[in-house]
C-alpha positions in Angstrom: -130.4 -10.5 -19.5 -127.0 -11.9 -20.3 -125.8 -14.0 -17.4 -122.7 -12.8 -15.4 -119.4 -14.4 -16.8 -115.8 -14.0 -15.7 -114.0 -11.0 -16.8 -111.4 -13.3 -18.4 -114.0 -15.1 -20.4 -115.7 -11.8 -21.3 -112.3 -10.4 -22.5 -111.7 -13.3 -24.7 -115.1 -12.8 -26.4 -114.2 -9.1 -26.8 -111.0 -10.0 -28.6 -112.8 -12.5 -30.8 -115.5 -9.9 -31.8 -112.7 -7.4 -32.5 -111.1 -9.7 -34.9 -114.5 -10.3 -36.6 -114.9 -6.6 -37.0 -117.6 -6.5 -34.3 -115.9 -4.4 -31.7 -114.5 -0.9 -31.4 -111.3 0.4 -29.9 -111.4 4.2 -30.1 -108.2 5.9 -29.0 -106.3 2.6 -28.6 -102.8 2.6 -30.1 -102.0 -0.1 -32.6 -99.1 -1.4 -30.5 -101.6 -2.0 -27.6 -104.0 -4.0 -29.8 -101.1 -5.9 -31.2 -100.1 -6.9 -27.7 -103.7 -7.6 -26.7 -104.2 -10.0 -29.6 -100.7 -11.5 -29.9 -101.6 -14.7 -27.7 -104.5 -15.3 -30.0 -102.2 -15.8 -32.8 -104.2 -13.3 -35.0 -102.0 -10.4 -35.2 -102.1 -10.6 -39.1 -105.9 -9.9 -39.1 -105.6 -6.7 -37.2 -107.3 -3.8 -39.0 -104.7 -1.3 -40.5 -106.1 1.7 -38.6 -107.8 2.1 -35.2 -110.4 4.6 -34.3 -109.2 8.0 -33.1 -110.6 9.4 -29.8 -114.0 11.1 -30.4 -113.7 14.8 -30.3 -115.9 16.5 -27.7 -116.1 20.0 -26.4 -114.0 20.6 -23.3 -115.8 21.5 -20.2 -114.6 23.3 -17.0 -111.0 24.2 -16.5 -109.6 22.1 -19.4 -108.2 19.5 -17.1 -108.3 15.8 -17.2 -109.4 13.7 -14.3 -110.8 10.2 -13.4 -111.9 8.4 -10.3 -109.4 8.0 -7.7 -106.9 5.6 -9.2 -103.4 5.3 -10.3 -101.9 4.7 -13.8 -98.4 4.8 -15.3 -99.4 7.9 -17.3 -98.7 10.8 -14.9 -96.7 13.4 -16.7 -94.1 16.0 -15.4 -96.2 18.7 -17.1 -99.3 17.7 -15.1 -97.1 17.8 -11.9 -96.3 21.5 -12.4 -99.9 22.5 -12.1 -100.8 20.5 -9.0 -101.4 23.5 -6.9 -104.1 24.8 -9.2 -105.4 21.2 -10.0 -107.0 20.4 -6.7 -109.8 22.6 -5.3 -109.8 21.8 -1.7 -107.1 22.6 0.9 -104.2 20.0 1.2 -102.7 20.6 4.7 -99.4 18.8 5.0 -100.5 17.0 8.1 -103.1 15.1 6.1 -101.8 14.8 2.6 -98.7 13.9 0.6 -98.8 15.6 -2.8 -97.8 13.2 -5.5 -97.8 15.1 -8.9 -101.5 15.9 -9.7 -102.6 13.7 -6.8 -103.0 14.0 -3.1 -102.5 10.8 -1.0 -104.1 10.7 2.4 -101.6 10.2 5.3 -102.8 7.3 7.1 -101.8 8.6 10.5 -104.3 11.5 9.8 -107.1 9.0 9.9 -106.5 8.2 13.6 -109.6 9.5 15.4 -111.6 10.1 12.2 -115.0 8.3 11.8 -115.8 5.2 9.7 -116.7 7.4 6.7 -113.8 9.4 5.6 -114.3 13.2 5.9 -114.0 15.0 2.6 -111.2 17.0 4.3 -109.2 13.7 4.6 -110.3 11.9 1.3 -107.5 11.4 -1.2 -107.6 12.8 -4.7 -106.7 11.2 -8.0 -106.6 13.5 -11.0 -104.8 13.1 -14.3 -104.3 16.8 -14.5 -106.9 19.0 -12.5 -110.4 19.2 -11.2 -112.9 20.8 -13.6 -115.4 23.3 -12.2 -118.8 22.5 -13.5 -122.2 24.0 -13.1 -124.9 21.8 -11.9 -127.6 24.0 -13.3 -126.4 23.4 -16.9 -125.1 19.9 -16.4 -126.7 17.0 -18.3 -125.9 13.3 -18.7 -126.0 12.2 -22.2 -126.9 8.5 -22.6 -126.5 7.2 -26.2 -125.3 4.5 -28.5 -126.6 1.6 -30.6 -127.4 -0.4 -27.5 -130.5 1.7 -26.9 -133.9 1.1 -28.3 -135.1 4.8 -28.5 -132.2 6.8 -29.4 -130.2 9.3 -27.3 -131.5 10.6 -24.0 -130.4 13.4 -21.7 -130.9 13.6 -18.0 -130.5 16.7 -15.8 -129.5 16.5 -12.2 -133.1 17.2 -11.2 -134.1 14.2 -13.5 -131.8 12.0 -11.6 -133.0 13.2 -8.2 -136.5 12.6 -9.1 -135.8 8.8 -9.6 -135.7 6.3 -6.6 -132.4 6.9 -4.7 -130.1 4.4 -3.1 -127.4 4.8 -0.4 -124.3 2.7 -0.3 -121.2 2.8 1.9 -118.1 1.8 -0.2 -114.5 2.5 -0.6 -113.0 4.0 -3.7 -109.4 2.8 -4.1 -106.7 3.4 -6.7 -105.6 0.3 -8.4 -102.1 1.3 -7.6 -102.5 1.7 -4.0 -99.5 0.2 -2.3 -97.4 0.4 -5.5 -94.3 1.7 -3.8 -94.0 -1.4 -1.8 -93.1 -3.5 -4.8 -89.9 -1.4 -4.8 -89.3 -0.8 -1.1 -90.2 -4.3 0.2 -89.8 -6.6 -2.8 -87.0 -4.9 -4.7 -89.1 -4.9 -7.9 -89.6 -1.5 -9.8 -93.1 -0.6 -10.9 -94.1 2.5 -12.9 -96.6 5.0 -11.9 -97.5 7.2 -8.9 -95.6 5.8 -5.8 -98.6 5.4 -3.4 -98.1 4.0 -0.1 -101.5 2.9 1.4 -103.4 6.2 1.4 -105.0 6.1 -2.0 -108.2 5.0 -0.5 -111.3 6.6 1.1 -114.6 5.2 2.5 -117.7 7.1 2.1 -121.5 7.0 2.2 -122.7 7.6 -1.3 -126.2 8.5 -2.4 -127.6 8.5 -6.0 -129.7 6.6 -8.5 -129.0 3.0 -9.8 -127.4 3.1 -13.1 -129.7 0.3 -14.1 -132.7 2.6 -13.4 -131.2 5.2 -15.8 -130.5 2.7 -18.5 -133.9 1.3 -18.3 -135.5 4.7 -18.8 -133.1 5.4 -21.6 -134.3 2.2 -23.2 -131.5 -0.3 -23.0 -131.6 -2.9 -25.8 -131.4 -6.7 -25.3 -128.5 -6.4 -27.8 -126.4 -4.1 -25.5 -123.1 -5.6 -24.3 -121.0 -2.8 -22.9 -121.6 0.5 -21.1 -118.9 3.1 -21.2 -119.0 6.3 -19.0 -116.8 9.2 -19.8 -115.9 12.2 -17.7 -116.5 15.9 -18.3 -112.9 16.8 -18.2 -110.5 17.5 -21.0 -108.8 14.9 -23.2 -105.7 13.2 -21.7 -102.5 13.8 -23.6 -99.5 11.7 -22.6 -95.9 13.0 -22.3 -95.1 12.0 -25.9 -98.1 14.0 -27.2 -100.5 11.1 -27.7 -104.1 12.1 -27.2 -105.9 9.3 -25.6 -109.2 11.2 -25.5 -111.4 11.6 -22.4 -110.8 9.1 -19.6 -113.4 6.3 -20.1 -113.5 2.6 -19.3 -116.2 0.0 -20.5 -118.2 -2.0 -18.0 -120.0 -5.3 -19.0 -123.6 -4.7 -19.1 -124.2 -7.2 -16.4 -122.1 -5.2 -14.0 -123.7 -1.9 -15.0 -127.1 -3.4 -14.2 -125.9 -4.8 -10.9 -124.7 -2.5 -8.1 -123.4 0.5 -9.9 -124.9 3.9 -9.0 -124.7 7.4 -10.3 -123.8 9.3 -7.2 -124.6 12.9 -6.5 -124.0 12.9 -2.6 -121.1 12.0 -0.6 -121.4 11.7 3.3 -124.8 13.5 3.3 -123.8 16.5 1.1 -123.4 17.2 -2.5 -120.3 15.8 -4.1 -117.3 18.1 -3.7 -115.6 19.3 -7.0 -112.5 17.0 -6.5 -114.7 14.0 -6.0 -116.9 14.3 -9.0 -119.3 17.1 -8.7 -122.0 17.1 -9.7 -122.3 13.4 -10.5 -119.9 10.5 -10.6 -120.0 6.7 -11.3 -119.6 4.4 -8.2 -118.7 0.9 -9.0 -118.4 -0.7 -5.5 -115.4 -3.0 -4.8 -113.9 -2.4 -8.3 -110.7 -0.6 -9.0 -111.1 3.2 -8.9 -110.8 3.8 -12.6 -114.2 2.2 -13.1 -115.8 5.0 -10.9 -115.5 7.8 -13.4 -115.7 11.2 -11.8 -117.6 14.2 -13.4 -119.6 11.8 -15.6 -121.4 13.5 -18.6 -121.6 10.8 -21.2 -122.5 7.2 -21.1 -122.3 5.1 -24.2 -124.4 1.9 -24.5 -123.0 -0.3 -27.2 -124.1 -3.6 -28.9 -120.4 -4.1 -29.7 -117.6 -4.7 -27.1 -115.6 -1.5 -26.5 -112.0 -1.1 -25.7 -110.2 2.1 -24.4 -106.6 2.8 -23.4 -107.9 2.3 -19.8 -108.5 -1.5 -20.4 -105.8 -2.2 -22.8 -102.8 -0.1 -22.2 -103.6 0.5 -18.5 -105.3 -1.5 -15.9 -104.2 -5.0 -16.9 -101.3 -6.9 -15.2 -98.2 -7.1 -17.4 -94.9 -8.8 -16.5 -93.1 -12.1 -16.5 -95.9 -13.9 -14.6 -98.5 -12.8 -17.1 -99.2 -13.5 -20.8 -97.9 -11.1 -23.5 -101.3 -9.4 -23.9 -101.4 -9.0 -20.0 -104.2 -10.2 -17.8 -107.7 -9.6 -18.3 -108.8 -6.1 -17.4 -108.8 -5.4 -13.7 -112.0 -5.5 -11.9 -112.1 -6.1 -8.2 -109.7 -4.5 -5.7 -107.8 -6.8 -3.2 -107.1 -7.1 0.5 -105.1 -4.6 2.5 -104.3 -3.5 6.1 -102.7 -0.3 7.3 -101.6 1.2 10.7 -102.8 4.7 11.5 -99.2 5.6 12.3 -96.4 7.6 10.6 -93.5 5.8 9.3 -90.7 5.5 12.0 -93.2 6.4 14.9 -91.6 6.3 18.4 -93.1 4.7 21.4 -92.1 4.9 25.0 -90.9 1.6 26.5 -92.7 0.0 29.6 -95.9 1.8 28.6 -99.1 0.5 27.1 -100.0 1.9 23.8 -103.1 1.2 21.6 -102.3 0.5 18.0 -105.1 1.3 15.6 -105.6 0.7 12.0 -108.0 -0.3 9.2 -108.3 -3.4 7.0 -110.4 -3.8 3.7 -111.4 -6.3 1.1 -113.3 -6.0 -2.1 -114.2 -9.7 -2.2 -115.5 -10.5 1.3 -116.0 -9.0 4.8 -113.0 -8.8 7.2 -113.3 -11.7 9.6 -109.9 -11.2 11.6 -106.9 -9.0 11.7 -103.7 -10.4 13.2 -101.0 -8.1 14.6 -97.2 -8.8 15.1 -95.0 -6.3 17.0 -91.8 -8.2 16.5 -91.5 -8.5 12.7 -93.6 -11.6 12.4 -92.3 -13.8 15.1 -95.4 -13.8 17.1 -99.0 -12.8 16.3 -102.1 -11.9 18.1 -105.6 -11.0 17.0 -106.8 -7.4 17.0 -110.2 -6.3 18.2 -112.5 -5.3 15.3 -114.4 -2.0 16.0 -116.9 -2.1 13.2 -119.4 -4.7 11.8 -117.5 -6.0 8.8 -118.9 -5.8 5.2 -117.5 -6.2 1.7 -116.2 -3.2 -0.1 -115.8 -1.2 3.1 -113.1 -1.1 5.7 -113.0 -2.3 9.2 -111.3 -0.4 12.0 -109.3 -2.4 14.6 -107.3 -1.8 17.7 -104.9 -3.9 19.9 -102.8 -2.9 23.1 -99.1 -3.0 23.0 -96.8 -2.9 25.9 -93.1 -2.7 24.6 -90.3 -3.5 27.0 -87.1 -3.4 25.0 -85.8 -0.1 23.4 -84.7 -0.3 19.8 -86.2 -0.6 16.4 -89.0 -3.1 15.5 -91.4 -3.9 12.8 -95.2 -3.9 13.0 -97.3 -6.1 10.8 -101.0 -6.2 10.2 -102.5 -9.3 8.3 -106.2 -9.5 7.5 -108.4 -12.4 6.5 -111.8 -12.0 4.8 -114.8 -14.2 4.5 -113.6 -15.7 1.2 -110.7 -17.3 3.2 -108.2 -15.0 1.6 -105.4 -13.8 3.9 -102.8 -11.1 3.0 -99.6 -13.0 1.7 -96.0 -12.3 2.4 -95.3 -11.1 -1.1 -97.4 -10.1 -4.1 -96.6 -11.4 -7.6 -95.0 -8.5 -9.4 -96.5 -6.7 -12.4 -94.8 -3.7 -14.2 -97.5 -1.1 -13.5 -97.7 -1.9 -9.8 -101.3 -2.8 -9.5 -103.2 -4.7 -6.6 -100.4 -4.9 -4.1 -101.9 -7.0 -1.3 -98.9 -8.3 0.7 -98.5 -7.6 4.4 -96.8 -4.2 4.7 -93.7 -3.9 7.1 -94.1 -0.8 9.2 -90.9 0.2 10.9 -91.1 2.0 14.3 -88.7 2.6 17.3 -89.1 2.0 20.9 -87.2 4.4 23.1 
């Protein structure tokens, strides 16, 4: 098996293989490959044309969706169909509608268990949730990275294989994006999430490695690219990017990735990937493709718009081609309170919230109730683990009426502590700074 290497080194190898004609970039615009390759000084060698998106039959309602995640490509036309685009109820006390998406209000999580109920779990769709029939659903596994040709698996086939259960959050890469503007005064394109583009669930399914093994993965395979059974995504300017898809290095695909068919002990709901979705623990949500129906196993590195145009970090602090494609999420904390909440003075209150990290377990959460002048440690309510969140609580006895700012700052087992600011990127990904939560004492 190929040893695990850094995404940056892997991405460099992809670019080199593209230039040598040994990679494929279906659906990637020429301008995006130019930007991707500019730093290599090899623009002149770029092929004249790029592959168009593969044509596939639409399934379900003819809508486009992905794993819960954010991009800069949310169109106004999509926003007009949001009422029909999400299947489950979206009561106003639980969700904020953001175009085709539904963000969980963090105050609605107060009193909910460690695993986010489906009724409170956020939704990230590019347009709408497709309605699929599990009885006719199949998973097509194909590509020149297989030894025995194309294979198909039914849901019954997957359920007959050894199952695994994992608790993990799914979080939009743009979760917290709005704070680039509201806290740092730096604009960022895309859905203006606060901190509610995350949910933590117990997922059950089959290891992707088990399916690939049975499909006959070759020693020459390098990339695995799942695609969803939703319609092709068309941007506002009419560009058809094809089905939402994003390659995974084979080493990651063979590691901890699962094909999930249950969420919190029940079949996946339609909005969360029914009948089967990919779950890539700790990685940005775009990797966890919902409604998966197609997995290409390739002996060549693969590019898609979702690892060239989107899900890289662009901006003054980054090279012209952007950062390497995003993989792991980052570190965040949130209070289970509405913005501008009111508290009675001379009364003891119990502040609650949640912190999470993709790189390590939460080791401590420090709370400030005076805008950062003083800090005290919160009590952790859960046994911390990587790629899940940890609930916490702390008492507060405010004495002086007036406005004040609450802050929650987490530290994980890697030694990473939330910073005061996050380095800006134009698409607003991976905001990890301490969020200022304004409240009032009366």
